[in-house]
PDB file of N, CA, C and O in Angstrom, chain B, residues numbered from 101:
ATOM      1  N   UNK B 101      96.226-107.694  16.741  1.00  0.00           N
ATOM      2  CA  UNK B 101      95.202-107.607  17.753  1.00  0.00           C
ATOM      3  C   UNK B 101      95.871-107.598  19.130  1.00  0.00           C
ATOM      4  O   UNK B 101      96.719-108.437  19.434  1.00  0.00           O
ATOM      5  N   UNK B 102      95.477-106.652  19.933  1.00  0.00           N
ATOM      6  CA  UNK B 102      96.056-106.495  21.262  1.00  0.00           C
ATOM      7  C   UNK B 102      95.210-107.268  22.268  1.00  0.00           C
ATOM      8  O   UNK B 102      93.993-107.102  22.343  1.00  0.00           O
ATOM      9  N   UNK B 103      95.883-108.111  23.033  1.00  0.00           N
ATOM     10  CA  UNK B 103      95.175-108.902  24.042  1.00  0.00           C
ATOM     11  C   UNK B 103      95.360-108.217  25.389  1.00  0.00           C
ATOM     12  O   UNK B 103      96.485-107.931  25.798  1.00  0.00           O
ATOM     13  N   UNK B 104      94.262-107.959  26.071  1.00  0.00           N
ATOM     14  CA  UNK B 104      94.286-107.285  27.370  1.00  0.00           C
ATOM     15  C   UNK B 104      94.187-108.350  28.454  1.00  0.00           C
ATOM     16  O   UNK B 104      93.211-109.096  28.528  1.00  0.00           O
ATOM     17  N   UNK B 105      95.213-108.402  29.288  1.00  0.00           N
ATOM     18  CA  UNK B 105      95.208-109.356  30.393  1.00  0.00           C
ATOM     19  C   UNK B 105      95.190-108.562  31.694  1.00  0.00           C
ATOM     20  O   UNK B 105      96.194-107.966  32.081  1.00  0.00           O
ATOM     21  N   UNK B 106      94.058-108.558  32.354  1.00  0.00           N
ATOM     22  CA  UNK B 106      93.874-107.762  33.562  1.00  0.00           C
ATOM     23  C   UNK B 106      94.839-108.192  34.664  1.00  0.00           C
ATOM     24  O   UNK B 106      95.401-107.349  35.364  1.00  0.00           O
ATOM     25  N   UNK B 107      95.028-109.477  34.817  1.00  0.00           N
ATOM     26  CA  UNK B 107      95.910-109.983  35.870  1.00  0.00           C
ATOM     27  C   UNK B 107      97.364-109.567  35.620  1.00  0.00           C
ATOM     28  O   UNK B 107      98.070-109.178  36.551  1.00  0.00           O
ATOM     29  N   UNK B 108      97.800-109.647  34.382  1.00  0.00           N
ATOM     30  CA  UNK B 108      99.168-109.253  34.046  1.00  0.00           C
ATOM     31  C   UNK B 108      99.345-107.749  34.251  1.00  0.00           C
ATOM     32  O   UNK B 108     100.393-107.311  34.725  1.00  0.00           O
ATOM     33  N   UNK B 109      98.346-106.963  33.902  1.00  0.00           N
ATOM     34  CA  UNK B 109      98.396-105.516  34.093  1.00  0.00           C
ATOM     35  C   UNK B 109      98.493-105.175  35.584  1.00  0.00           C
ATOM     36  O   UNK B 109      99.264-104.294  35.963  1.00  0.00           O
ATOM     37  N   UNK B 110      97.721-105.862  36.431  1.00  0.00           N
ATOM     38  CA  UNK B 110      97.760-105.619  37.869  1.00  0.00           C
ATOM     39  C   UNK B 110      99.120-105.985  38.449  1.00  0.00           C
ATOM     40  O   UNK B 110      99.643-105.261  39.297  1.00  0.00           O
ATOM     41  N   UNK B 111      99.698-107.092  38.007  1.00  0.00           N
ATOM     42  CA  UNK B 111     101.036-107.489  38.477  1.00  0.00           C
ATOM     43  C   UNK B 111     102.072-106.457  38.051  1.00  0.00           C
ATOM     44  O   UNK B 111     102.973-106.120  38.819  1.00  0.00           O
ATOM     45  N   UNK B 112     101.942-105.961  36.834  1.00  0.00           N
ATOM     46  CA  UNK B 112     102.872-104.945  36.335  1.00  0.00           C
ATOM     47  C   UNK B 112     102.777-103.675  37.167  1.00  0.00           C
ATOM     48  O   UNK B 112     103.795-103.078  37.516  1.00  0.00           O
ATOM     49  N   UNK B 113     101.563-103.266  37.483  1.00  0.00           N
ATOM     50  CA  UNK B 113     101.384-102.068  38.312  1.00  0.00           C
ATOM     51  C   UNK B 113     101.913-102.286  39.724  1.00  0.00           C
ATOM     52  O   UNK B 113     102.493-101.375  40.315  1.00  0.00           O
ATOM     53  N   UNK B 114     101.720-103.478  40.266  1.00  0.00           N
ATOM     54  CA  UNK B 114     102.221-103.803  41.602  1.00  0.00           C
ATOM     55  C   UNK B 114     103.745-103.755  41.620  1.00  0.00           C
ATOM     56  O   UNK B 114     104.339-103.217  42.554  1.00  0.00           O
ATOM     57  N   UNK B 115     104.377-104.313  40.598  1.00  0.00           N
ATOM     58  CA  UNK B 115     105.843-104.296  40.506  1.00  0.00           C
ATOM     59  C   UNK B 115     106.344-102.864  40.391  1.00  0.00           C
ATOM     60  O   UNK B 115     107.327-102.504  41.040  1.00  0.00           O
ATOM     61  N   UNK B 116     105.695-102.047  39.585  1.00  0.00           N
ATOM     62  CA  UNK B 116     106.088-100.640  39.461  1.00  0.00           C
ATOM     63  C   UNK B 116     105.966 -99.928  40.794  1.00  0.00           C
ATOM     64  O   UNK B 116     106.835 -99.136  41.156  1.00  0.00           O
ATOM     65  N   UNK B 117     104.889-100.203  41.533  1.00  0.00           N
ATOM     66  CA  UNK B 117     104.692 -99.570  42.841  1.00  0.00           C
ATOM     67  C   UNK B 117     105.778 -99.993  43.821  1.00  0.00           C
ATOM     68  O   UNK B 117     106.323 -99.160  44.546  1.00  0.00           O
ATOM     69  N   UNK B 118     106.091-101.278  43.844  1.00  0.00           N
ATOM     70  CA  UNK B 118     107.133-101.780  44.748  1.00  0.00           C
ATOM     71  C   UNK B 118     108.478-101.156  44.399  1.00  0.00           C
ATOM     72  O   UNK B 118     109.216-100.736  45.290  1.00  0.00           O
ATOM     73  N   UNK B 119     108.802-101.094  43.115  1.00  0.00           N
ATOM     74  CA  UNK B 119     110.073-100.502  42.701  1.00  0.00           C
ATOM     75  C   UNK B 119     110.128 -99.015  43.047  1.00  0.00           C
ATOM     76  O   UNK B 119     111.184 -98.505  43.422  1.00  0.00           O
ATOM     77  N   UNK B 120     109.012 -98.327  42.925  1.00  0.00           N
ATOM     78  CA  UNK B 120     108.956 -96.912  43.280  1.00  0.00           C
ATOM     79  C   UNK B 120     109.205 -96.724  44.771  1.00  0.00           C
ATOM     80  O   UNK B 120     109.968 -95.843  45.167  1.00  0.00           O
ATOM     81  N   UNK B 121     108.563 -97.549  45.602  1.00  0.00           N
ATOM     82  CA  UNK B 121     108.754 -97.447  47.050  1.00  0.00           C
ATOM     83  C   UNK B 121     110.198 -97.756  47.420  1.00  0.00           C
ATOM     84  O   UNK B 121     110.792 -97.046  48.232  1.00  0.00           O
ATOM     85  N   UNK B 122     110.765 -98.796  46.841  1.00  0.00           N
ATOM     86  CA  UNK B 122     112.163 -99.151  47.129  1.00  0.00           C
ATOM     87  C   UNK B 122     113.092 -98.036  46.663  1.00  0.00           C
ATOM     88  O   UNK B 122     114.033 -97.679  47.371  1.00  0.00           O
ATOM     89  N   UNK B 123     112.839 -97.491  45.493  1.00  0.00           N
ATOM     90  CA  UNK B 123     113.661 -96.397  44.981  1.00  0.00           C
ATOM     91  C   UNK B 123     113.602 -95.166  45.866  1.00  0.00           C
ATOM     92  O   UNK B 123     114.630 -94.540  46.127  1.00  0.00           O
ATOM     93  N   UNK B 124     112.413 -94.812  46.332  1.00  0.00           N
ATOM     94  CA  UNK B 124     112.273 -93.656  47.214  1.00  0.00           C
ATOM     95  C   UNK B 124     112.961 -93.900  48.549  1.00  0.00           C
ATOM     96  O   UNK B 124     113.554 -92.981  49.113  1.00  0.00           O
ATOM     97  N   UNK B 125     112.892 -95.132  49.065  1.00  0.00           N
ATOM     98  CA  UNK B 125     113.567 -95.465  50.313  1.00  0.00           C
ATOM     99  C   UNK B 125     115.077 -95.314  50.150  1.00  0.00           C
ATOM    100  O   UNK B 125     115.740 -94.721  51.001  1.00  0.00           O
ATOM    101  N   UNK B 126     115.612 -95.847  49.069  1.00  0.00           N
ATOM    102  CA  UNK B 126     117.053 -95.759  48.831  1.00  0.00           C
ATOM    103  C   UNK B 126     117.476 -94.304  48.670  1.00  0.00           C
ATOM    104  O   UNK B 126     118.499 -93.894  49.221  1.00  0.00           O
ATOM    105  N   UNK B 127     116.705 -93.519  47.925  1.00  0.00           N
ATOM    106  CA  UNK B 127     117.020 -92.103  47.739  1.00  0.00           C
ATOM    107  C   UNK B 127     116.996 -91.373  49.083  1.00  0.00           C
ATOM    108  O   UNK B 127     117.905 -90.597  49.377  1.00  0.00           O
ATOM    109  N   UNK B 128     115.977 -91.607  49.896  1.00  0.00           N
ATOM    110  CA  UNK B 128     115.890 -90.982  51.211  1.00  0.00           C
ATOM    111  C   UNK B 128     117.038 -91.402  52.116  1.00  0.00           C
ATOM    112  O   UNK B 128     117.570 -90.583  52.867  1.00  0.00           O
ATOM    113  N   UNK B 129     117.418 -92.659  52.051  1.00  0.00           N
ATOM    114  CA  UNK B 129     118.519 -93.162  52.866  1.00  0.00           C
ATOM    115  C   UNK B 129     119.828 -92.486  52.478  1.00  0.00           C
ATOM    116  O   UNK B 129     120.589 -92.060  53.346  1.00  0.00           O
ATOM    117  N   UNK B 130     120.092 -92.387  51.184  1.00  0.00           N
ATOM    118  CA  UNK B 130     121.332 -91.764  50.713  1.00  0.00           C
ATOM    119  C   UNK B 130     121.374 -90.287  51.089  1.00  0.00           C
ATOM    120  O   UNK B 130     122.399 -89.799  51.565  1.00  0.00           O
ATOM    121  N   UNK B 131     120.277 -89.577  50.882  1.00  0.00           N
ATOM    122  CA  UNK B 131     120.233 -88.154  51.240  1.00  0.00           C
ATOM    123  C   UNK B 131     120.422 -87.985  52.745  1.00  0.00           C
ATOM    124  O   UNK B 131     121.172 -87.111  53.180  1.00  0.00           O
ATOM    125  N   UNK B 132     119.751 -88.808  53.538  1.00  0.00           N
ATOM    126  CA  UNK B 132     119.903 -88.746  54.990  1.00  0.00           C
ATOM    127  C   UNK B 132     121.323 -89.025  55.433  1.00  0.00           C
ATOM    128  O   UNK B 132     121.827 -88.386  56.357  1.00  0.00           O
ATOM    129  N   UNK B 133     121.968 -89.971  54.782  1.00  0.00           N
ATOM    130  CA  UNK B 133     123.354 -90.312  55.113  1.00  0.00           C
ATOM    131  C   UNK B 133     124.275 -89.121  54.867  1.00  0.00           C
ATOM    132  O   UNK B 133     125.106 -88.790  55.713  1.00  0.00           O
ATOM    133  N   UNK B 134     124.127 -88.477  53.709  1.00  0.00           N
ATOM    134  CA  UNK B 134     124.985 -87.334  53.403  1.00  0.00           C
ATOM    135  C   UNK B 134     124.698 -86.146  54.306  1.00  0.00           C
ATOM    136  O   UNK B 134     125.625 -85.447  54.715  1.00  0.00           O
ATOM    137  N   UNK B 135     123.442 -85.906  54.623  1.00  0.00           N
ATOM    138  CA  UNK B 135     123.095 -84.802  55.523  1.00  0.00           C
ATOM    139  C   UNK B 135     123.667 -85.067  56.910  1.00  0.00           C
ATOM    140  O   UNK B 135     124.200 -84.160  57.550  1.00  0.00           O
ATOM    141  N   UNK B 136     123.558 -86.304  57.371  1.00  0.00           N
ATOM    142  CA  UNK B 136     124.091 -86.659  58.687  1.00  0.00           C
ATOM    143  C   UNK B 136     125.607 -86.433  58.724  1.00  0.00           C
ATOM    144  O   UNK B 136     126.127 -85.867  59.685  1.00  0.00           O
ATOM    145  N   UNK B 137     126.308 -86.872  57.687  1.00  0.00           N
ATOM    146  CA  UNK B 137     127.757 -86.673  57.636  1.00  0.00           C
ATOM    147  C   UNK B 137     128.116 -85.192  57.578  1.00  0.00           C
ATOM    148  O   UNK B 137     129.090 -84.767  58.199  1.00  0.00           O
ATOM    149  N   UNK B 138     127.343 -84.406  56.841  1.00  0.00           N
ATOM    150  CA  UNK B 138     127.598 -82.978  56.742  1.00  0.00           C
ATOM    151  C   UNK B 138     127.431 -82.317  58.105  1.00  0.00           C
ATOM    152  O   UNK B 138     128.262 -81.505  58.512  1.00  0.00           O
ATOM    153  N   UNK B 139     126.353 -82.666  58.814  1.00  0.00           N
ATOM    154  CA  UNK B 139     126.109 -82.089  60.134  1.00  0.00           C
ATOM    155  C   UNK B 139     127.191 -82.516  61.114  1.00  0.00           C
ATOM    156  O   UNK B 139     127.638 -81.718  61.939  1.00  0.00           O
ATOM    157  N   UNK B 140     127.609 -83.762  61.027  1.00  0.00           N
ATOM    158  CA  UNK B 140     128.652 -84.261  61.915  1.00  0.00           C
ATOM    159  C   UNK B 140     129.960 -83.522  61.649  1.00  0.00           C
ATOM    160  O   UNK B 140     130.657 -83.141  62.589  1.00  0.00           O
ATOM    161  N   UNK B 141     130.297 -83.319  60.383  1.00  0.00           N
ATOM    162  CA  UNK B 141     131.526 -82.606  60.033  1.00  0.00           C
ATOM    163  C   UNK B 141     131.459 -81.162  60.516  1.00  0.00           C
ATOM    164  O   UNK B 141     132.460 -80.616  60.980  1.00  0.00           O
ATOM    165  N   UNK B 142     130.295 -80.545  60.412  1.00  0.00           N
ATOM    166  CA  UNK B 142     130.109 -79.170  60.880  1.00  0.00           C
ATOM    167  C   UNK B 142     130.333 -79.102  62.395  1.00  0.00           C
ATOM    168  O   UNK B 142     130.952 -78.160  62.891  1.00  0.00           O
ATOM    169  N   UNK B 143     129.838 -80.086  63.116  1.00  0.00           N
ATOM    170  CA  UNK B 143     130.011 -80.126  64.565  1.00  0.00           C
ATOM    171  C   UNK B 143     131.488 -80.319  64.918  1.00  0.00           C
ATOM    172  O   UNK B 143     131.980 -79.690  65.855  1.00  0.00           O
ATOM    173  N   UNK B 144     132.188 -81.163  64.198  1.00  0.00           N
ATOM    174  CA  UNK B 144     133.613 -81.388  64.440  1.00  0.00           C
ATOM    175  C   UNK B 144     134.397 -80.103  64.192  1.00  0.00           C
ATOM    176  O   UNK B 144     135.309 -79.775  64.951  1.00  0.00           O
ATOM    177  N   UNK B 145     134.049 -79.384  63.143  1.00  0.00           N
ATOM    178  CA  UNK B 145     134.726 -78.123  62.835  1.00  0.00           C
ATOM    179  C   UNK B 145     134.524 -77.107  63.957  1.00  0.00           C
ATOM    180  O   UNK B 145     135.470 -76.423  64.347  1.00  0.00           O
ATOM    181  N   UNK B 146     133.301 -77.003  64.478  1.00  0.00           N
ATOM    182  CA  UNK B 146     133.032 -76.078  65.580  1.00  0.00           C
ATOM    183  C   UNK B 146     133.830 -76.457  66.822  1.00  0.00           C
ATOM    184  O   UNK B 146     134.372 -75.589  67.505  1.00  0.00           O
ATOM    185  N   UNK B 147     133.902 -77.745  67.111  1.00  0.00           N
ATOM    186  CA  UNK B 147     134.676 -78.191  68.274  1.00  0.00           C
ATOM    187  C   UNK B 147     136.161 -77.897  68.105  1.00  0.00           C
ATOM    188  O   UNK B 147     136.826 -77.517  69.069  1.00  0.00           O
ATOM    189  N   UNK B 148     136.690 -78.066  66.901  1.00  0.00           N
ATOM    190  CA  UNK B 148     138.098 -77.761  66.643  1.00  0.00           C
ATOM    191  C   UNK B 148     138.365 -76.270  66.838  1.00  0.00           C
ATOM    192  O   UNK B 148     139.402 -75.890  67.382  1.00  0.00           O
ATOM    193  N   UNK B 149     137.444 -75.435  66.401  1.00  0.00           N
ATOM    194  CA  UNK B 149     137.599 -73.992  66.594  1.00  0.00           C
ATOM    195  C   UNK B 149     137.611 -73.647  68.084  1.00  0.00           C
ATOM    196  O   UNK B 149     138.404 -72.814  68.522  1.00  0.00           O
ATOM    197  N   UNK B 150     136.737 -74.284  68.859  1.00  0.00           N
ATOM    198  CA  UNK B 150     136.710 -74.044  70.303  1.00  0.00           C
ATOM    199  C   UNK B 150     138.019 -74.471  70.953  1.00  0.00           C
ATOM    200  O   UNK B 150     138.536 -73.775  71.826  1.00  0.00           O
ATOM    201  N   UNK B 151     138.556 -75.610  70.531  1.00  0.00           N
ATOM    202  CA  UNK B 151     139.828 -76.088  71.075  1.00  0.00           C
ATOM    203  C   UNK B 151     140.934 -75.094  70.747  1.00  0.00           C
ATOM    204  O   UNK B 151     141.766 -74.797  71.604  1.00  0.00           O
ATOM    205  N   UNK B 152     140.956 -74.581  69.535  1.00  0.00           N
ATOM    206  CA  UNK B 152     141.982 -73.606  69.143  1.00  0.00           C
ATOM    207  C   UNK B 152     141.886 -72.336  69.989  1.00  0.00           C
ATOM    208  O   UNK B 152     142.905 -71.794  70.418  1.00  0.00           O
ATOM    209  N   UNK B 153     140.662 -71.863  70.227  1.00  0.00           N
ATOM    210  CA  UNK B 153     140.469 -70.665  71.043  1.00  0.00           C
ATOM    211  C   UNK B 153     140.974 -70.920  72.460  1.00  0.00           C
ATOM    212  O   UNK B 153     141.667 -70.078  73.030  1.00  0.00           O
ATOM    213  N   UNK B 154     140.636 -72.061  73.027  1.00  0.00           N
ATOM    214  CA  UNK B 154     141.071 -72.382  74.382  1.00  0.00           C
ATOM    215  C   UNK B 154     142.591 -72.537  74.469  1.00  0.00           C
ATOM    216  O   UNK B 154     143.202 -72.141  75.461  1.00  0.00           O
ATOM    217  N   UNK B 155     143.196 -73.111  73.433  1.00  0.00           N
ATOM    218  CA  UNK B 155     144.655 -73.237  73.424  1.00  0.00           C
ATOM    219  C   UNK B 155     145.319 -71.863  73.376  1.00  0.00           C
ATOM    220  O   UNK B 155     146.331 -71.643  74.043  1.00  0.00           O
ATOM    221  N   UNK B 156     144.768 -70.949  72.605  1.00  0.00           N
ATOM    222  CA  UNK B 156     145.314 -69.588  72.551  1.00  0.00           C
ATOM    223  C   UNK B 156     145.200 -68.912  73.912  1.00  0.00           C
ATOM    224  O   UNK B 156     146.129 -68.228  74.342  1.00  0.00           O
ATOM    225  N   UNK B 157     144.069 -69.097  74.596  1.00  0.00           N
ATOM    226  CA  UNK B 157     143.891 -68.506  75.915  1.00  0.00           C
ATOM    227  C   UNK B 157     144.906 -69.081  76.905  1.00  0.00           C
ATOM    228  O   UNK B 157     145.450 -68.349  77.732  1.00  0.00           O
ATOM    229  N   UNK B 158     145.157 -70.369  76.826  1.00  0.00           N
ATOM    230  CA  UNK B 158     146.132 -71.010  77.717  1.00  0.00           C
ATOM    231  C   UNK B 158     147.532 -70.455  77.434  1.00  0.00           C
ATOM    232  O   UNK B 158     148.294 -70.183  78.361  1.00  0.00           O
ATOM    233  N   UNK B 159     147.863 -70.291  76.152  1.00  0.00           N
ATOM    234  CA  UNK B 159     149.177 -69.756  75.785  1.00  0.00           C
ATOM    235  C   UNK B 159     149.347 -68.312  76.265  1.00  0.00           C
ATOM    236  O   UNK B 159     150.449 -67.906  76.632  1.00  0.00           O
ATOM    237  N   UNK B 160     148.271 -67.546  76.263  1.00  0.00           N
ATOM    238  CA  UNK B 160     148.347 -66.162  76.723  1.00  0.00           C
ATOM    239  C   UNK B 160     148.552 -66.113  78.238  1.00  0.00           C
ATOM    240  O   UNK B 160     149.223 -65.213  78.742  1.00  0.00           O
ATOM    241  N   UNK B 161     147.991 -67.052  78.951  1.00  0.00           N
ATOM    242  CA  UNK B 161     148.134 -67.093  80.413  1.00  0.00           C
ATOM    243  C   UNK B 161     149.573 -67.436  80.783  1.00  0.00           C
ATOM    244  O   UNK B 161     150.133 -66.859  81.714  1.00  0.00           O
ATOM    245  N   UNK B 162     150.170 -68.377  80.052  1.00  0.00           N
ATOM    246  CA  UNK B 162     151.544 -68.810  80.364  1.00  0.00           C
ATOM    247  C   UNK B 162     152.488 -67.736  79.988  1.00  0.00           C
ATOM    248  O   UNK B 162     153.697 -67.887  80.164  1.00  0.00           O
TER     249      UNK B 162
END
C-alpha cells in the first residue's frame, strides 16, 4: 500500500526546484566565464596584431 504524504511531496518538489535553480546558475556562471575569457583573449590577439603592424612601420621608417 502506497502512502501519500502531501507535505513530503511538497518538500521534495521544493528541493528539486532549488537544485534546478542552483544548477542553472552554476551553468550560466561557467558559460559566462568561458565566454568572457574567449572575448578577452580575442581582444589581446587584436592588440598584439596592432603592435606588430606599428613595429613594422617603425622599422620601415628607420
